[in-house]
ChimeraX commands (.cxc) that place a marker at each C-alpha (Angstrom):
marker #1 position 15.28,-3.07,2.52 radius 0.5
marker #1 position 13.58,0.23,1.77 radius 0.5
marker #1 position 11.27,1.48,4.51 radius 0.5
marker #1 position 8.27,3.45,3.28 radius 0.5
marker #1 position 4.81,4.55,4.28 radius 0.5
marker #1 position 1.84,5.06,1.93 radius 0.5
marker #1 position -0.62,7.86,2.59 radius 0.5
marker #1 position -1.34,8.35,-1.11 radius 0.5
marker #1 position -3.99,5.62,-0.85 radius 0.5
marker #1 position -6.26,7.89,1.21 radius 0.5
marker #1 position -7.80,5.00,3.13 radius 0.5
marker #1 position -11.57,4.75,2.48 radius 0.5
marker #1 position -11.65,8.09,0.62 radius 0.5
marker #1 position -10.88,6.64,-2.80 radius 0.5
marker #1 position -7.19,6.06,-3.17 radius 0.5
marker #1 position -4.62,5.09,-5.73 radius 0.5
marker #1 position -4.15,1.30,-5.88 radius 0.5
marker #1 position -1.15,1.59,-8.20 radius 0.5
marker #1 position 0.77,3.24,-5.32 radius 0.5
marker #1 position 0.20,0.13,-3.23 radius 0.5
marker #1 position 1.59,-2.01,-6.04 radius 0.5
marker #1 position 4.59,0.29,-6.54 radius 0.5
marker #1 position 5.44,0.25,-2.83 radius 0.5
marker #1 position 4.87,-3.50,-2.51 radius 0.5
marker #1 position 7.36,-4.08,-5.34 radius 0.5
marker #1 position 9.93,-1.44,-4.36 radius 0.5
marker #1 position 9.70,-1.63,-0.59 radius 0.5
marker #1 position 7.84,-4.17,1.57 radius 0.5
marker #1 position 4.58,-4.92,3.34 radius 0.5
marker #1 position 4.11,-5.10,7.11 radius 0.5
marker #1 position 1.71,-7.11,9.25 radius 0.5
marker #1 position -1.83,-6.08,10.13 radius 0.5
marker #1 position -0.86,-6.56,13.79 radius 0.5
marker #1 position 1.81,-3.84,13.55 radius 0.5
marker #1 position -0.04,-1.46,11.22 radius 0.5
marker #1 position -3.79,-2.15,11.43 radius 0.5
marker #1 position -6.10,-0.78,8.76 radius 0.5
marker #1 position -8.09,2.10,10.25 radius 0.5
marker #1 position -10.11,3.29,7.25 radius 0.5
marker #1 position -8.64,6.79,7.58 radius 0.5
marker #1 position -5.22,8.37,7.53 radius 0.5
marker #1 position -5.96,11.86,8.86 radius 0.5
marker #1 position -3.94,12.51,12.00 radius 0.5
marker #1 position -1.81,9.40,11.58 radius 0.5
marker #1 position 1.93,9.54,10.90 radius 0.5
marker #1 position 4.37,7.24,9.14 radius 0.5
marker #1 position 6.61,7.48,12.21 radius 0.5
marker #1 position 4.01,5.47,14.13 radius 0.5
marker #1 position 5.01,2.40,12.11 radius 0.5
marker #1 position 8.80,2.66,11.96 radius 0.5
marker #1 position 9.15,-0.36,14.24 radius 0.5
marker #1 position 7.13,-2.60,11.87 radius 0.5
marker #1 position 9.18,-5.44,10.45 radius 0.5
marker #1 position 8.95,-6.45,6.77 radius 0.5
marker #1 position 6.78,-9.53,6.29 radius 0.5
marker #1 position 6.47,-9.76,2.51 radius 0.5
marker #1 position 7.44,-8.19,-0.79 radius 0.5
marker #1 position 5.85,-8.43,-4.24 radius 0.5
marker #1 position 8.22,-9.41,-7.05 radius 0.5
marker #1 position 5.98,-8.47,-9.97 radius 0.5
marker #1 position 2.42,-7.27,-10.42 radius 0.5
marker #1 position 0.15,-6.84,-13.41 radius 0.5
marker #1 position -2.66,-4.46,-14.33 radius 0.5
marker #1 position -6.00,-6.22,-14.72 radius 0.5
marker #1 position -7.27,-5.36,-18.20 radius 0.5
marker #1 position -3.79,-4.54,-19.49 radius 0.5
marker #1 position -3.24,-1.07,-18.05 radius 0.5
marker #1 position -4.24,1.54,-15.49 radius 0.5
marker #1 position -7.82,2.66,-16.12 radius 0.5
marker #1 position -8.65,-0.31,-18.33 radius 0.5
marker #1 position -10.13,-2.34,-15.49 radius 0.5
marker #1 position -13.87,-2.90,-15.38 radius 0.5
marker #1 position -16.22,-5.18,-13.48 radius 0.5
marker #1 position -16.52,-7.23,-16.62 radius 0.5
marker link #1:1,2 radius 0.2
marker link #1:2,3 radius 0.2
marker link #1:3,4 radius 0.2
marker link #1:4,5 radius 0.2
marker link #1:5,6 radius 0.2
marker link #1:6,7 radius 0.2
marker link #1:7,8 radius 0.2
marker link #1:8,9 radius 0.2
marker link #1:9,10 radius 0.2
marker link #1:10,11 radius 0.2
marker link #1:11,12 radius 0.2
marker link #1:12,13 radius 0.2
marker link #1:13,14 radius 0.2
marker link #1:14,15 radius 0.2
marker link #1:15,16 radius 0.2
marker link #1:16,17 radius 0.2
marker link #1:17,18 radius 0.2
marker link #1:18,19 radius 0.2
marker link #1:19,20 radius 0.2
marker link #1:20,21 radius 0.2
marker link #1:21,22 radius 0.2
marker link #1:22,23 radius 0.2
marker link #1:23,24 radius 0.2
marker link #1:24,25 radius 0.2
marker link #1:25,26 radius 0.2
marker link #1:26,27 radius 0.2
marker link #1:27,28 radius 0.2
marker link #1:28,29 radius 0.2
marker link #1:29,30 radius 0.2
marker link #1:30,31 radius 0.2
marker link #1:31,32 radius 0.2
marker link #1:32,33 radius 0.2
marker link #1:33,34 radius 0.2
marker link #1:34,35 radius 0.2
marker link #1:35,36 radius 0.2
marker link #1:36,37 radius 0.2
marker link #1:37,38 radius 0.2
marker link #1:38,39 radius 0.2
marker link #1:39,40 radius 0.2
marker link #1:40,41 radius 0.2
marker link #1:41,42 radius 0.2
marker link #1:42,43 radius 0.2
marker link #1:43,44 radius 0.2
marker link #1:44,45 radius 0.2
marker link #1:45,46 radius 0.2
marker link #1:46,47 radius 0.2
marker link #1:47,48 radius 0.2
marker link #1:48,49 radius 0.2
marker link #1:49,50 radius 0.2
marker link #1:50,51 radius 0.2
marker link #1:51,52 radius 0.2
marker link #1:52,53 radius 0.2
marker link #1:53,54 radius 0.2
marker link #1:54,55 radius 0.2
marker link #1:55,56 radius 0.2
marker link #1:56,57 radius 0.2
marker link #1:57,58 radius 0.2
marker link #1:58,59 radius 0.2
marker link #1:59,60 radius 0.2
marker link #1:60,61 radius 0.2
marker link #1:61,62 radius 0.2
marker link #1:62,63 radius 0.2
marker link #1:63,64 radius 0.2
marker link #1:64,65 radius 0.2
marker link #1:65,66 radius 0.2
marker link #1:66,67 radius 0.2
marker link #1:67,68 radius 0.2
marker link #1:68,69 radius 0.2
marker link #1:69,70 radius 0.2
marker link #1:70,71 radius 0.2
marker link #1:71,72 radius 0.2
marker link #1:72,73 radius 0.2
marker link #1:73,74 radius 0.2
view
């Protein structure tokens, strides 16, 4: 299984949700216990999470609203 680390999401500084979807489909997700959400990524390294075991993988995702940028609160 592909091992990857996502710093393109930029934690609480905005982020790119489609990168999460891409990585969840093409790699895997790890547990919150192994890689807790910190709200920031500055100073952190992907190497800190190499020991994290895969816990789930997304088979297929969909864009809400039909495509990237088409999502609204409505």
